[in-house]
C-alpha positions in Angstrom: 20.1 -45.4 7.7 18.4 -48.4 6.1 19.0 -51.9 7.4 20.9 -52.7 4.2 23.6 -50.4 5.4 23.3 -50.7 9.1 23.3 -54.5 9.7 27.1 -54.7 9.2 28.1 -52.1 11.8 25.4 -53.4 14.2 26.8 -57.0 13.8 30.3 -55.7 14.4 29.6 -53.8 17.6 27.3 -56.6 18.8 30.3 -58.9 18.6 32.3 -56.5 20.7 29.4 -56.3 23.3 29.3 -60.1 23.3 33.0 -60.3 24.1 32.5 -57.8 26.9 29.7 -59.9 28.5 31.8 -63.1 28.0 34.7 -61.5 29.8 32.4 -60.8 32.8 30.6 -64.1 32.8 33.3 -66.6 31.6 36.7 -65.0 31.8 39.6 -64.5 31.9 38.5 -60.8 31.6 41.8 -59.6 30.2 41.6 -62.0 27.2 38.1 -60.9 26.2 39.0 -57.2 26.8 42.0 -57.6 24.5 39.8 -59.3 21.8 37.1 -56.7 22.1 39.6 -53.8 21.7 41.4 -55.6 19.0 38.2 -56.1 17.0 37.3 -52.5 17.3 40.8 -51.3 16.4 41.0 -53.6 13.4 37.9 -52.1 11.8 39.2 -48.6 12.4 42.7 -49.4 11.0 41.2 -51.2 8.0 38.9 -48.3 7.2 41.7 -45.7 7.5 44.1 -47.8 5.4 41.4 -48.2 2.7 40.7 -44.5 2.5 44.3 -43.5 2.6 45.0 -45.9 -0.2 42.1 -44.4 -2.2 43.4 -40.9 -1.8 47.0 -41.9 -2.6 45.9 -43.8 -5.7 43.8 -40.8 -6.9 46.7 -38.4 -6.4 49.3 -40.7 -8.2 46.8 -41.8 -10.9 47.3 -45.4 -10.0 44.4 -47.2 -11.6 45.8 -50.6 -10.9 45.9 -49.9 -7.1 42.3 -48.6 -7.3 41.2 -51.9 -9.0 42.8 -53.8 -6.2 41.1 -51.6 -3.5 37.8 -52.2 -5.3 38.2 -56.0 -4.9 39.1 -55.6 -1.2 36.2 -53.2 -0.3 33.7 -55.9 0.6 36.1 -57.5 3.0 36.4 -54.2 4.9 32.8 -52.8 4.5 30.3 -55.5 4.6 26.9 -55.6 2.9 25.6 -52.7 0.9 28.4 -50.4 2.2 31.0 -52.7 0.8 29.2 -52.8 -2.6 29.2 -48.9 -2.6 32.9 -48.5 -1.9 33.7 -51.3 -4.4 31.9 -49.4 -7.1 33.4 -46.0 -6.2 37.0 -47.3 -6.2 36.3 -49.1 -9.5 34.7 -45.9 -11.1 37.7 -43.8 -10.1 40.1 -46.4 -11.7 38.0 -46.3 -14.9 38.1 -42.5 -15.0 41.9 -42.6 -14.8 41.9 -45.0 -17.7 39.5 -42.7 -19.7 36.7 -45.3 -19.7 34.2 -42.6 -18.9 31.0 -44.5 -19.9 31.8 -47.4 -17.7 32.7 -45.2 -14.8 29.5 -43.0 -15.1 27.4 -46.2 -15.3 28.7 -47.1 -11.8 28.2 -43.6 -10.5 24.6 -43.4 -12.0 23.7 -46.7 -10.2 24.2 -45.0 -6.8 23.0 -41.6 -7.9 19.6 -43.3 -8.6 19.6 -44.6 -5.0 20.6 -41.3 -3.4 17.6 -41.0 -1.1 18.4 -44.4 0.5 22.1 -43.7 1.0 23.3 -42.9 4.6 23.8 -39.1 5.1 27.6 -39.4 5.5 28.0 -40.8 1.9 25.1 -39.1 0.0 27.4 -36.5 -1.5 30.0 -38.9 -2.7 28.6 -40.1 -6.0 28.3 -36.5 -7.3 31.7 -35.7 -5.7 33.5 -38.6 -7.3 31.9 -37.8 -10.7 33.5 -34.4 -10.5 36.8 -35.9 -9.4 36.6 -38.3 -12.3 36.2 -35.5 -14.7 39.2 -33.8 -13.1 41.2 -37.0 -13.5 40.4 -36.8 -17.2 41.1 -33.1 -17.2 37.6 -32.2 -18.4 37.4 -28.9 -16.7 34.6 -27.5 -18.9 32.5 -30.5 -18.0 33.0 -29.9 -14.3 31.9 -26.3 -14.6 29.0 -27.3 -16.8 27.8 -29.7 -14.1 28.2 -27.1 -11.3 26.6 -24.2 -13.2 23.7 -26.5 -14.3 23.1 -27.4 -10.7 23.0 -23.7 -9.8 20.6 -23.0 -12.6 18.3 -25.8 -11.5 18.4 -24.4 -8.0 17.4 -20.9 -9.1 14.5 -22.2 -11.3 13.3 -24.3 -8.3 13.4 -21.2 -6.1 11.6 -19.1 -8.7 8.6 -21.5 -8.5 8.4 -21.1 -4.7 7.0 -18.4 -2.5 9.4 -16.0 -0.7 9.1 -18.0 2.5 9.8 -21.3 0.8 12.8 -19.7 -0.9 14.5 -19.2 2.4 13.7 -22.8 3.4 14.9 -24.2 0.1 18.2 -22.2 0.0 20.8 -24.8 0.0 24.4 -24.8 1.0 26.5 -26.4 -1.7 28.9 -29.0 -0.2 32.6 -28.3 -0.1 33.2 -31.6 -1.9 31.4 -30.1 -4.9 32.9 -26.6 -4.6 36.5 -27.6 -4.4 36.8 -29.6 -7.6 34.9 -26.8 -9.3 37.4 -24.3 -7.9 40.2 -26.2 -9.4 38.4 -26.4 -12.8 38.0 -22.6 -12.9 41.6 -22.2 -11.9 42.8 -24.6 -14.6 40.9 -22.5 -17.2 42.3 -19.2 -15.8 39.1 -17.9 -14.2 40.7 -17.2 -10.8 37.9 -14.9 -9.6 35.3 -17.7 -9.8 37.9 -20.2 -8.3 38.4 -17.8 -5.4 34.7 -17.4 -4.8 34.2 -21.2 -4.8 36.9 -21.7 -2.2 35.4 -18.9 0.0 32.0 -20.4 -0.3 33.2 -23.8 0.8 33.9 -22.3 4.3 36.7 -24.7 4.9 37.3 -23.4 8.5 33.9 -24.7 9.4 34.3 -28.2 7.9 37.0 -29.6 10.2 38.3 -31.5 7.2 41.9 -32.8 7.8 44.5 -30.2 7.1 46.1 -32.4 4.4 42.8 -32.5 2.5 42.3 -28.8 2.7 45.9 -28.2 1.6 45.5 -30.5 -1.4 42.2 -28.8 -2.3 43.6 -25.2 -2.5 47.1 -26.1 -3.8 46.0 -25.9 -7.5 44.7 -22.3 -6.9 48.1 -21.1 -5.6 50.2 -23.0 -8.2 48.1 -22.0 -11.2 47.8 -18.3 -10.1 51.5 -18.1 -9.7 51.7 -17.7 -5.9 55.1 -19.4 -5.6 55.6 -18.6 -1.9 52.3 -20.1 -0.8 52.7 -23.1 -3.2 56.1 -23.9 -1.6 54.7 -23.6 1.9 51.8 -26.0 1.1 54.1 -28.5 -0.6 56.3 -28.5 2.5 53.3 -29.4 4.6 51.8 -31.9 2.2 55.2 -33.6 1.7 55.0 -34.8 5.3 52.4 -37.5 4.2 53.8 -39.4 1.2 51.1 -42.1 1.5 48.4 -39.7 0.3 50.6 -37.1 -1.4 53.4 -38.8 -3.3 56.7 -37.2 -4.2 55.7 -37.1 -7.9 52.9 -34.6 -7.1 55.3 -32.3 -5.2 57.5 -32.1 -8.3 54.4 -31.8 -10.6 52.9 -28.8 -8.7 56.3 -27.2 -8.2 56.6 -27.3 -12.0 53.1 -26.0 -12.5 53.8 -23.0 -10.3 56.9 -22.2 -12.3 55.0 -22.6 -15.6 52.3 -20.2 -14.3 54.9 -17.4 -14.0 56.6 -18.1 -17.3 59.7 -20.0 -16.0 59.3 -22.7 -18.6 62.8 -24.3 -18.4 62.5 -24.9 -14.6 58.9 -26.1 -15.1 60.0 -28.7 -17.6 62.7 -29.8 -15.3 60.3 -30.5 -12.5 57.8 -32.2 -14.8 60.5 -34.5 -16.0 61.5 -35.2 -12.4 57.9 -36.1 -11.5 57.9 -38.8 -14.3 60.9 -40.5 -12.7 59.0 -40.7 -9.4 55.8 -42.2 -10.7 55.7 -45.3 -13.0 52.0 -44.8 -13.8 51.5 -44.5 -17.6 48.3 -42.5 -17.0 50.4 -40.0 -14.9 53.0 -39.8 -17.7 50.3 -39.0 -20.3 49.1 -36.0 -18.3 52.6 -34.8 -17.5 53.7 -35.0 -21.1 50.8 -32.7 -22.0 52.1 -30.1 -19.5 55.6 -30.5 -20.9 54.3 -29.8 -24.4 52.4 -26.9 -23.1 55.5 -25.5 -21.4 57.5 -25.8 -24.6 54.9 -23.8 -26.5 54.7 -21.1 -23.9 56.8 -17.9 -23.8 59.6 -17.8 -21.2 59.0 -14.1 -20.6 58.9 -13.1 -16.9 55.3 -12.7 -15.7 54.8 -10.3 -12.8 52.2 -11.1 -10.1 49.1 -8.9 -10.8 48.0 -6.7 -7.9 44.4 -7.8 -8.3 45.5 -11.4 -7.5 47.3 -10.3 -4.4 44.1 -10.0 -2.3 42.7 -13.3 -3.6 45.9 -15.1 -2.6 46.0 -13.3 0.8 42.3 -14.3 1.5 42.7 -17.9 0.5 45.9 -18.3 2.6 44.0 -16.8 5.5 41.3 -19.5 5.0 44.0 -22.1 5.3 45.4 -20.5 8.5 42.0 -20.3 10.1 41.3 -23.9 9.2 44.7 -24.8 10.8 43.8 -22.9 13.9 40.4 -24.5 14.3 41.8 -28.0 13.9 44.6 -27.2 16.3 42.0 -26.3 19.0 39.3 -28.9 18.5 40.9 -31.8 16.6 44.7 -31.9 17.5 46.9 -34.4 15.6 50.2 -33.3 17.1 52.4 -35.4 19.4 52.6 -34.1 23.0 55.7 -34.9 25.1 53.7 -33.9 28.2 50.9 -36.3 27.5 53.3 -39.0 26.5 55.2 -38.5 29.8 52.0 -38.8 31.9 51.0 -41.9 29.9 54.4 -43.6 30.6 54.2 -42.8 34.3 50.6 -44.2 34.5 51.5 -47.2 32.5 54.6 -48.1 34.6 52.5 -47.9 37.8 49.8 -50.0 36.2 52.3 -52.7 35.0 54.0 -52.9 38.4 50.8 -53.1 40.4 49.0 -55.5 38.0 51.8 -57.9 37.2 50.5 -60.5 39.7 47.4 -61.0 37.5 49.4 -62.4 34.6 48.2 -65.9 33.7 50.3 -68.7 35.2 52.5 -66.3 37.2 51.4 -67.6 40.6 51.8 -71.3 39.6 55.1 -71.0 37.9 56.9 -68.3 39.9 55.7 -68.5 43.4 58.6 -66.6 45.0 58.4 -63.8 42.5 54.7 -63.7 42.7 54.9 -63.2 46.5 57.3 -60.3 46.0 55.1 -58.7 43.4 52.0 -59.0 45.6 53.8 -57.6 48.6 55.1 -54.6 46.5 51.6 -54.0 45.0 50.1 -54.0 48.5 52.8 -51.6 49.8 52.2 -49.2 46.9 48.4 -49.1 47.4 48.7 -48.9 51.1 51.1 -46.0 51.0 50.2 -44.1 47.8 46.4 -44.6 47.4 44.0 -41.9 48.7 43.0 -43.1 52.2 40.9 -40.0 53.1 41.5 -40.1 56.9 45.3 -40.5 56.6 45.5 -37.9 53.9 43.6 -35.3 55.9 45.5 -36.2 59.0 48.8 -35.1 57.4 49.8 -37.5 54.6 49.1 -34.8 52.0 51.2 -36.5 49.3 48.4 -39.0 48.8 46.3 -36.3 47.1 49.0 -36.3 44.4 50.1 -40.0 44.2 46.6 -41.6 44.1 46.1 -40.4 40.6 48.8 -42.6 39.1 47.2 -45.9 40.4 44.4 -47.8 38.8 42.2 -50.6 40.0 41.9 -52.6 36.7 42.8 -52.7 33.1 39.5 -51.2 32.0 39.9 -48.3 34.6 43.5 -47.7 33.3 42.6 -48.0 29.6 39.6 -45.6 29.7 41.6 -43.0 31.6 44.5 -43.2 29.1 42.1 -42.8 26.2 40.7 -39.7 27.9 44.3 -38.5 28.6 45.2 -38.9 24.9 42.3 -36.8 23.7 41.6 -34.2 26.3 45.2 -33.9 27.4 46.3 -32.8 23.9 43.3 -30.5 23.6 44.1 -28.8 27.0 47.8 -28.5 26.0 46.9 -27.0 22.6 44.6 -24.4 24.2 46.6 -23.5 27.3 50.2 -24.5 26.5 52.4 -27.2 28.2 53.1 -25.5 31.5 49.4 -24.6 32.1 48.2 -28.0 31.0 50.5 -29.7 33.5 49.3 -27.3 36.2 45.7 -28.1 35.4 46.4 -31.8 35.5 48.3 -31.8 38.8 46.3 -29.1 40.7 43.0 -30.4 39.4 43.9 -34.0 40.5 44.9 -32.7 44.0 41.6 -30.6 44.4 39.5 -33.6 43.1 41.2 -35.8 45.8 40.5 -33.2 48.5 36.9 -33.0 47.4 36.5 -36.8 47.5 38.2 -37.1 50.9 36.0 -34.4 52.5 32.7 -35.7 51.2 33.3 -39.4 51.3 35.9 -40.0 54.0 35.3 -43.8 54.1 36.0 -44.5 50.4 39.6 -45.4 49.3 40.3 -43.7 45.9 42.7 -44.4 43.0 42.8 -43.2 39.4 43.6 -40.3 37.1 39.9 -39.5 36.5 40.0 -36.4 38.7 43.0 -34.9 36.9 41.4 -35.8 33.5 38.1 -34.2 34.5 40.0 -31.1 35.3 41.6 -31.1 31.9 38.1 -31.7 30.4 36.6 -28.8 32.3 39.5 -26.5 31.3 38.9 -27.5 27.6 35.2 -26.6 27.9 36.1 -23.2 29.4 38.9 -22.7 26.9 36.8 -23.3 23.9 34.1 -20.9 25.4 36.8 -18.2 25.7 38.0 -18.8 22.1 34.5 -18.3 20.7 35.4 -15.1 19.0 38.3 -16.8 17.1 36.3 -20.0 16.1 33.6 -20.2 13.5 30.2 -20.0 15.3 29.1 -23.3 13.9 32.2 -25.1 15.2 32.1 -23.3 18.6 28.5 -24.2 19.2 28.9 -27.8 18.2 31.9 -28.3 20.4 30.1 -26.7 23.4 27.1 -29.0 22.9 29.3 -32.1 22.6 31.4 -31.2 25.7 28.4 -30.3 27.8 26.7 -33.5 26.8 29.8 -35.5 27.8 30.0 -33.7 31.1 26.3 -34.5 31.9 26.7 -38.1 30.8 29.7 -38.6 33.0 28.7 -36.7 36.1 24.9 -37.2 36.1 24.4 -40.6 34.4 27.5 -42.8 34.8 28.5 -41.7 38.3 25.0 -41.7 39.7 24.1 -45.0 38.0 27.1 -46.9 39.3 27.0 -45.3 42.8 23.3 -45.2 43.6 21.1 -47.0 41.1 23.1 -50.1 40.4 23.8 -51.0 44.1 20.1 -50.9 44.9 19.3 -53.2 41.9 22.3 -55.5 42.8 22.8 -55.5 46.6 26.2 -57.3 46.3 27.5 -54.4 44.1 29.3 -51.8 46.2 29.6 -48.1 45.0 32.9 -47.8 43.3 32.9 -44.6 41.2 34.6 -41.6 42.9 31.9 -39.2 41.7 32.9 -36.3 44.0 36.5 -36.6 42.7 35.1 -36.3 39.2 32.9 -33.3 40.2 35.8 -31.6 42.1 38.2 -32.0 39.2 35.7 -30.8 36.7 34.8 -27.6 38.7 38.5 -26.9 39.3 39.2 -27.3 35.6 36.4 -25.0 34.5 37.5 -22.3 37.0 41.2 -22.7 35.9 40.0 -22.3 32.3 38.0 -19.2 33.0 40.7 -17.5 35.1 43.8 -18.3 32.9 44.1 -16.9 29.4 44.4 -19.5 26.6 47.6 -19.7 24.7 46.7 -19.7 21.0 47.9 -22.9 19.2 50.9 -22.5 16.8 49.7 -22.5 13.3 51.3 -22.0 9.9 53.6 -19.1 9.3 51.6 -15.9 8.6 51.3 -14.6 5.1 53.9 -11.9 4.3 53.3 -9.5 1.5 56.2 -9.4 -0.9 56.6 -8.6 -4.6 56.2 -11.7 -6.7 57.9 -12.5 -10.0 58.7 -15.7 -11.7 61.8 -16.0 -9.6 60.0 -15.6 -6.3 
């Protein structure tokens, strides 16, 4: 990434680092921690809101909203990145308004700089050009661009040796293939549309399920697969910010039109107009209404040749859903929420005495809180000698106590991520067993190997969940795409090495030697014990496959399906 694109994120994260140092050197620590996390969270929220607005405006053909987003882009993405997103949003708005030349001029500006663009956005100018042509319903133009690109690739390979051919063989981005698949479907060439979707390998992309659903919805609606269309619309309708109600009605009408049910199709098209005030949207819907009026209302049976195509594309969606459920869960977990609430209550109770002005203004209450905090730590923390002498409950209770806000916060972040992963892979009951038993075994390990170190924190339980996730993904390797499985294993093993070998050893052995006043304070044996327990649990207990979308059921299709 060139400095033109990197200086803004570097400045942002340098500011957060400055706040962290200021918290240590100046204080109060809680204030600077809050400011640091707030600054980090603000950037994430702004970026997500911008992208969500972009997607929603494209889907609803809201050019005015895209013009507004274009003006705000530089406030969210500074520097060259802000200029890029400003132009992309503006280009999309111009495409919706059929101002093709102006839009292409903005796209060409960035296409000419393609080699200097960061890798994560290099594909976007070409992708947004295709989306722009889709917004103008220029399906032949999209196919022309795609097939011309393929031809250039073949000619390039013809000029190479056989060895170079293999090296130059390129995988076409799903962001190119998916708009092309829709173009083929709109023109009735479902075989080529089908091949483009298969070639995109959506189960390997880990794209959000909503994006995948929106991308393959046109195939199902236009081919006349009413059952799959309705299932997808039910899923997509859950996020009205990016998939407005007007689109639900539009694609419902399109699926009826594809099987010859013109009266019902017109009804849904008219309904979609009442749900979206965009004039650009109305223009496109009116074209479909005119098309429906000129089309025969004769029942159209679902052709057997299309059955396999529909079945295969629906399986792509199910596999993508399964992969996301395993490695990138977005579901809400009552078990994780319960553990979070318990840990938070204990933290608030035991840390209340640190509130600014509490001691000065409420001395009596302050004394009560301090006494209660001392009692909780003295009776529930892991004092190794007392625990091994018979107070075994300490091996369980210590995991709900935390020594500082940072300690608590980092553990809750880990609980949120790896807790949901472990629950998705092993189910609720087994996840709770991993969490509780792993925490107990990590405490036993810590007590046996470091009998003089008092221990608190959920880290041992969470390392158990982490270890179980690692083992679980290993055991699911036959059900996950190889590329996804290998990537996850490398990332998880890297995190394990970072935590166990670098963080724990640095804070416990290297830092105290460099700073004599700094006492070892990371319970590295608890981490190690929890991790090993989790891995063994994950290898011994069978994963429970995550719940995914309902399986495809073969049934005869007609226009009334």
